[in-house]
N, C-alpha and C positions, 0 to 999 in steps of 0.2 A: 422472458420477464415475469412469468407466471403472476401472482398476485401482489409482487412488491410494489409496483407503481401505485395501485389502487389502494392498497393499506397505507401507503406513504401519504397520500392525498386525503383520504378519508379517515384514517384513526392514527395519528402521529404517535400516540401512547402505546398503541398495540405493536405499531411497525418498530419502535423503538425496543420493546420487550422482545420481540422476536429475534431481533439482531442480538441482543443480549443472550438469549437463549442459545442460538447457534454458535455464537463466540465462546460461550463457556463449553459447549458440547464439544468443539474442537480444541480447546485447552485442555478439557478433562482426557481426550485421546492423548494429547501430547505428554499429559501429566503419567498417564498410565505406561505408555510405552518408552518415553525418552527424558522428559525431564520431571521427575518428581517435584512437587510443591511449586510447580510454575507460577500458579495463579498468586501465591502470596508475594510475588515479586513485580507483578504488573501494576503500573501506577495508574496507567489510562489505557482504555480500549473501546475502540469503535471498529464497526464492522460494516463493510461495504455489501451492498445488495445489486441486482441489476438497476433498480432505481437510481442509486449512486452512480453507476456508470453511465446511465442516460443522462444524468443531471451535469455531471462534470465532463463528460468525454464527447457528448453530443450524438450517442449511440442511440437510435429510435427504439432498438430492441433491448437494450440493456445489456448487450454483449461486450466482452473485453476485447477490442480489435485494435487498439491504439488511439492516439489522440487525435481529437476532432481536426480535420485538414484546413486550418486556419494558417494565415502566414505568421501570425504572432506566436504560433506553436513551435517554430521552427528556427533555426541558425542563431543568429546573435540575440534576438529577442526571447529566446527559450529560456525560462528560468534555469540557472545554473546548478550542477549537482551539488556544490557547497551555495546554500542560499545565504541570503543576507541575515539570517535569523540564526545565532549561534546555536548550534547542536541540531540544527534541522538539515537534512540532506534530501536531494531528491535524485536519487540513482536512475539510470537509464531505464525507460519502460521496454520490458520485453515480456512475452506471453509465456504461461505455464510455470511449471516447477523450476526448470532450469533457469528461466528467467527471473524469477524470485530469489533463487539461490545465488545468482550473478549479482544482483540489485543488492542484495545483502552483504555479499562480499565486497563490493564496491565501497559501501557505506562504511562497513568495518575497517577497510583498508584506509579511507580517508580519516577515520577518527584515530587509528592508530600510525598515522603517518608511513604509510607504505609497509607494515610490518607483515602483512599478510599475504599481499599479492605483490610482494617487493616492488610496490609503485606502479605495478601494471594497470591500476585503476585509472592512472595517468591524469588524475586529477589534483593538481597541487592545492596546497593551502593558499587563501587568497590573503 
């Protein structure tokens, strides 16, 4: 958790500045090594911290270990991959780099109607 929870509670302005600083740091790395001028194309940026994970997942230490084990997070009551909001997707939650890659591929596959994973994301348009 580090100082993130304390910072979020005691100095929201500084907390948001730190989030922005780290977001820009990682975007600059991507621009340097992979996608020049990426930042010119970013419309909205939000950075999660351990305090974010604690707040939304119920993780007391702010670790990313999955959803809070409440019955409304599973089965038919869980928010679908294609949310009711146009253009907002909720890919499967999986840990690590591969999980992030898979979630991104699933979202892209849904947007492009199966042209990336040949429909193997298995989530049809609603």
